[in-house]
TIGU-783743 format. One line per field, with one value per residue: residue number from 0; residue in one letter; chain; x, y, z of N, C-alpha, C in turn. Coordinates in nm, 4 decimals, decimal comma. Example, Ala and Ser with C-alpha at 12.3 -4.5 7.8 and 13.67 -1.06 7.14 Angstrom:
TIGU-783743
i 0 / 1
aa A / S
ch A / A
nu 1,3190 / 1,2850
nv -0,5690 / -0,2250
nw 0,7800 / 0,7080
cau 1,2300 / 1,3670
cav -0,4500 / -0,1060
caw 0,7800 / 0,7140
cu 1,3200 / 1,2900
cv -0,3300 / 0,0030
cw 0,7800 / 0,7870
end
This chain:
TIGU-783743
i 0 / 1 / 2 / 3 / 4 / 5 / 6 / 7 / 8 / 9 / 10 / 11 / 12 / 13 / 14 / 15 / 16 / 17 / 18 / 19 / 20 / 21 / 22 / 23 / 24 / 25 / 26 / 27 / 28 / 29 / 30 / 31 / 32 / 33 / 34 / 35 / 36 / 37 / 38 / 39 / 40 / 41 / 42 / 43 / 44 / 45 / 46 / 47 / 48 / 49 / 50 / 51 / 52 / 53 / 54 / 55 / 56 / 57 / 58 / 59 / 60 / 61 / 62 / 63
aa M / S / P / S / T / P / I / G / I / A / I / A / Q / P / T / S / A / I / P / Q / A / H / V / V / Y / N / P / T / P / P / A / K / P / A / A / R / K / S / A / S / C / L / S / T / L / G / V / L / V / L / L / L / A / T / A / G / V / L / G / I / S / L / I / R
ch A / A / A / A / A / A / A / A / A / A / A / A / A / A / A / A / A / A / A / A / A / A / A / A / A / A / A / A / A / A / A / A / A / A / A / A / A / A / A / A / A / A / A / A / A / A / A / A / A / A / A / A / A / A / A / A / A / A / A / A / A / A / A / A
nu -1,6017 / -1,5581 / -1,5347 / -1,7394 / -1,6198 / -1,2824 / -1,0588 / -0,8649 / -0,9679 / -1,2080 / -1,1300 / -0,9675 / -0,9481 / -1,1171 / -0,9161 / -0,9789 / -1,1963 / -1,1210 / -0,9484 / -0,6019 / -0,4210 / -0,1929 / 0,1311 / 0,2664 / 0,5607 / 0,6278 / 0,8181 / 0,9117 / 0,8632 / 1,1209 / 1,2138 / 1,0793 / 1,2051 / 1,0397 / 1,0741 / 1,2086 / 1,0144 / 0,8134 / 0,9538 / 0,9873 / 0,7243 / 0,6648 / 0,8447 / 0,7427 / 0,4934 / 0,5858 / 0,7150 / 0,4922 / 0,3398 / 0,5189 / 0,5223 / 0,2537 / 0,2433 / 0,4255 / 0,2949 / 0,0673 / 0,1738 / 0,2823 / 0,0477 / -0,1013 / 0,0688 / 0,0606 / -0,2055 / -0,2315
nv 4,0140 / 3,6857 / 3,3618 / 3,0755 / 2,8312 / 2,7338 / 2,8415 / 2,6611 / 2,4069 / 2,4100 / 2,4131 / 2,1906 / 1,8592 / 1,5586 / 1,2904 / 1,0185 / 0,9864 / 1,0056 / 0,7724 / 0,7370 / 0,6936 / 0,4365 / 0,4396 / 0,2149 / 0,0540 / -0,0231 / -0,1660 / -0,1202 / -0,3768 / -0,5736 / -0,4498 / -0,5829 / -0,6869 / -0,5259 / -0,4390 / -0,6398 / -0,8361 / -0,7146 / -0,6846 / -0,9477 / -1,0186 / -0,8485 / -0,9473 / -1,2025 / -1,1409 / -1,0179 / -1,2306 / -1,3911 / -1,2288 / -1,2219 / -1,4940 / -1,5257 / -1,3494 / -1,4715 / -1,7162 / -1,6194 / -1,5092 / -1,7419 / -1,8913 / -1,7389 / -1,7535 / -2,0258 / -2,0634 / -1,9342
nw 3,9553 / 4,0570 / 3,9066 / 3,9965 / 3,9728 / 3,9669 / 3,7080 / 3,6081 / 3,6730 / 3,5369 / 3,2699 / 3,2388 / 3,1118 / 3,2022 / 3,2978 / 3,3031 / 3,1373 / 2,8689 / 2,7079 / 2,6667 / 2,3671 / 2,3126 / 2,1937 / 1,9763 / 1,8942 / 1,5717 / 1,3584 / 1,0151 / 0,7745 / 0,6114 / 0,2929 / -0,0002 / -0,3146 / -0,5408 / -0,7978 / -0,9336 / -0,9385 / -1,0951 / -1,3335 / -1,4051 / -1,4489 / -1,6629 / -1,8527 / -1,8893 / -2,0018 / -2,2342 / -2,3680 / -2,4101 / -2,5845 / -2,7992 / -2,8738 / -2,9501 / -3,1673 / -3,3414 / -3,3816 / -3,5074 / -3,7465 / -3,8628 / -3,8863 / -4,0700 / -4,2910 / -4,3475 / -4,4172 / -4,6636
cau -1,6699 / -1,4794 / -1,6215 / -1,7568 / -1,5258 / -1,1517 / -1,0360 / -0,7877 / -1,0542 / -1,3112 / -1,0723 / -0,9009 / -1,0265 / -1,1012 / -0,8223 / -1,0360 / -1,3004 / -1,0598 / -0,8305 / -0,4914 / -0,3727 / -0,0553 / 0,2090 / 0,3349 / 0,6684 / 0,6047 / 0,9178 / 0,8689 / 0,9236 / 1,2239 / 1,1558 / 1,0951 / 1,2380 / 0,9212 / 1,1168 / 1,2408 / 0,8885 / 0,7449 / 1,0311 / 0,9553 / 0,5891 / 0,6718 / 0,9128 / 0,6479 / 0,3971 / 0,6567 / 0,7324 / 0,3598 / 0,3062 / 0,6068 / 0,4731 / 0,1272 / 0,2738 / 0,4873 / 0,1891 / -0,0187 / 0,2437 / 0,2878 / -0,0881 / -0,1390 / 0,1493 / 0,0150 / -0,3384 / -0,2177
cav 3,8943 / 3,5657 / 3,2468 / 2,9808 / 2,7204 / 2,7845 / 2,8274 / 2,5394 / 2,2893 / 2,4200 / 2,3866 / 2,0607 / 1,7424 / 1,4446 / 1,1947 / 0,8842 / 0,9823 / 0,9886 / 0,6850 / 0,7804 / 0,5915 / 0,3963 / 0,4286 / 0,0858 / 0,0552 / -0,1226 / -0,1405 / -0,1591 / -0,5040 / -0,5542 / -0,4226 / -0,6898 / -0,6265 / -0,5210 / -0,4158 / -0,7697 / -0,9054 / -0,6532 / -0,7148 / -1,0857 / -1,0170 / -0,7862 / -1,0372 / -1,3096 / -1,0863 / -0,9962 / -1,3610 / -1,4340 / -1,1495 / -1,2680 / -1,6246 / -1,5066 / -1,2871 / -1,5749 / -1,8100 / -1,5505 / -1,5015 / -1,8778 / -1,9308 / -1,6679 / -1,8053 / -2,1616 / -2,0568 / -1,8904
caw 3,9993 / 4,0283 / 3,8745 / 4,1068 / 3,9513 / 3,9241 / 3,5636 / 3,5808 / 3,6819 / 3,4343 / 3,1382 / 3,2354 / 3,0700 / 3,2933 / 3,2382 / 3,2926 / 3,0346 / 2,7374 / 2,7176 / 2,5823 / 2,2741 / 2,3377 / 2,0710 / 1,9702 / 1,7953 / 1,4683 / 1,2539 / 0,8810 / 0,7339 / 0,5091 / 0,1609 / -0,0985 / -0,4445 / -0,6260 / -0,9362 / -0,9923 / -0,9622 / -1,2083 / -1,4538 / -1,4383 / -1,5042 / -1,7947 / -1,9455 / -1,9204 / -2,0974 / -2,3601 / -2,4330 / -2,4547 / -2,7036 / -2,9066 / -2,9187 / -3,0217 / -3,2961 / -3,4249 / -3,4196 / -3,6039 / -3,8757 / -3,9177 / -3,9239 / -4,1930 / -4,4028 / -4,3795 / -4,4787 / -4,8032
cu -1,5855 / -1,5730 / -1,6288 / -1,6620 / -1,3917 / -1,1278 / -0,9632 / -0,8733 / -1,1594 / -1,2562 / -1,0168 / -0,9974 / -1,0108 / -1,0156 / -0,8833 / -1,1403 / -1,2421 / -0,9386 / -0,7227 / -0,4458 / -0,2265 / 0,0154 / 0,2869 / 0,4404 / 0,6462 / 0,7047 / 0,8665 / 0,9349 / 1,0313 / 1,1605 / 1,1836 / 1,1240 / 1,1190 / 0,9609 / 1,1481 / 1,1126 / 0,8173 / 0,8211 / 1,0019 / 0,8183 / 0,5908 / 0,7417 / 0,8228 / 0,5446 / 0,4620 / 0,6765 / 0,5990 / 0,3177 / 0,3905 / 0,5605 / 0,3434 / 0,1505 / 0,3353 / 0,3832 / 0,0955 / 0,0443 / 0,2505 / 0,1502 / -0,1318 / -0,0608 / 0,1070 / -0,1207 / -0,3260 / -0,1537
cv 3,7718 / 3,4479 / 3,1503 / 2,8621 / 2,7790 / 2,7526 / 2,6967 / 2,4147 / 2,2927 / 2,3839 / 2,2449 / 1,9501 / 1,6327 / 1,3367 / 1,0560 / 0,8753 / 0,9574 / 0,8976 / 0,7309 / 0,6645 / 0,5631 / 0,3803 / 0,2985 / 0,0942 / -0,0581 / -0,0970 / -0,1867 / -0,2909 / -0,4800 / -0,5412 / -0,5391 / -0,6254 / -0,6316 / -0,5026 / -0,5479 / -0,8447 / -0,8469 / -0,6796 / -0,8572 / -1,0933 / -0,9572 / -0,8767 / -1,1538 / -1,2613 / -1,0628 / -1,1246 / -1,4111 / -1,3590 / -1,1947 / -1,4024 / -1,6112 / -1,4433 / -1,3890 / -1,6750 / -1,7466 / -1,5430 / -1,6392 / -1,9243 / -1,8652 / -1,7233 / -1,9468 / -2,1609 / -2,0200 / -1,9927
cw 3,9632 / 3,9994 / 3,9912 / 4,0940 / 3,9098 / 3,7762 / 3,5313 / 3,5824 / 3,5713 / 3,2965 / 3,1290 / 3,1949 / 3,1751 / 3,2272 / 3,2224 / 3,1818 / 2,8962 / 2,7524 / 2,6199 / 2,4937 / 2,3045 / 2,2037 / 2,0767 / 1,8608 / 1,6968 / 1,3561 / 1,1182 / 0,8434 / 0,6285 / 0,3711 / 0,0672 / -0,2339 / -0,5393 / -0,7719 / -1,0051 / -1,0263 / -1,0836 / -1,3376 / -1,4985 / -1,5030 / -1,6443 / -1,8951 / -1,9833 / -2,0210 / -2,2333 / -2,4373 / -2,4859 / -2,5811 / -2,8225 / -2,9617 / -2,9969 / -3,1586 / -3,3915 / -3,4728 / -3,5217 / -3,7413 / -3,9406 / -3,9630 / -4,0530 / -4,3126 / -4,4414 / -4,4483 / -4,6266 / -4,8862
end
Protein backbone atom coordinates (compact mmCIF):
# COMPACT_ATOMS: atom_id res chain seq x y z
CA MET A 1 0.00 0.00 0.00
CA SER A 2 1.47 3.38 -0.94
CA PRO A 3 0.86 6.43 1.27
CA SER A 4 -1.49 9.12 0.00
CA THR A 5 1.22 11.77 0.46
CA PRO A 6 4.67 11.30 -1.08
CA ILE A 7 7.39 10.77 1.54
CA GLY A 8 9.43 13.78 0.41
CA ILE A 9 6.54 16.18 0.91
CA ALA A 10 5.46 14.65 4.21
CA ILE A 11 8.94 14.98 5.73
CA ALA A 12 9.93 18.35 4.27
CA GLN A 13 9.51 21.40 6.51
CA PRO A 14 7.74 24.43 5.06
CA THR A 15 10.41 27.03 4.40
CA SER A 16 8.19 30.05 5.10
CA ALA A 17 7.08 28.83 8.55
CA ILE A 18 10.59 28.77 10.06
CA PRO A 19 12.64 31.90 9.35
CA GLN A 20 16.29 31.06 8.91
CA ALA A 21 18.74 32.87 11.19
CA HIS A 22 21.20 35.00 9.27
CA VAL A 23 24.79 34.69 10.38
CA VAL A 24 26.29 38.13 10.89
CA TYR A 25 30.05 38.53 10.91
CA ASN A 26 30.97 40.14 14.20
CA PRO A 27 34.73 40.38 14.65
CA THR A 28 36.04 40.38 18.18
CA PRO A 29 37.12 43.79 19.43
CA PRO A 30 40.82 44.34 20.05
CA ALA A 31 41.87 42.85 23.37
CA LYS A 32 42.48 45.38 26.10
CA PRO A 33 45.37 44.67 28.46
CA ALA A 34 43.45 43.39 31.47
CA ALA A 35 46.65 42.30 33.24
CA ARG A 36 47.92 45.87 33.37
CA LYS A 37 44.63 47.07 34.82
CA SER A 38 44.57 44.37 37.51
CA ALA A 39 48.23 45.03 38.39
CA SER A 40 47.40 48.70 38.83
CA CYS A 41 44.49 47.80 41.07
CA LEU A 42 46.63 45.42 43.11
CA SER A 43 49.41 47.98 43.48
CA THR A 44 46.88 50.58 44.65
CA LEU A 45 45.54 48.15 47.24
CA GLY A 46 49.09 47.27 48.30
CA VAL A 47 50.01 50.92 48.81
CA LEU A 48 46.80 51.46 50.78
CA VAL A 49 47.55 48.49 53.06
CA LEU A 50 51.13 49.73 53.53
CA LEU A 51 49.92 53.22 54.47
CA LEU A 52 47.37 51.83 56.91
CA ALA A 53 50.00 49.59 58.53
CA THR A 54 52.42 52.52 58.84
CA ALA A 55 49.70 54.72 60.33
CA GLY A 56 48.79 51.95 62.76
CA VAL A 57 52.39 51.47 63.92
CA LEU A 58 52.88 55.23 64.31
CA GLY A 59 49.58 55.58 66.14
CA ILE A 60 50.44 52.81 68.60
CA SER A 61 53.94 54.24 69.19
CA LEU A 62 52.56 57.74 69.82
CA ILE A 63 49.92 56.48 72.28
CA ARG A 64 52.54 54.74 74.49
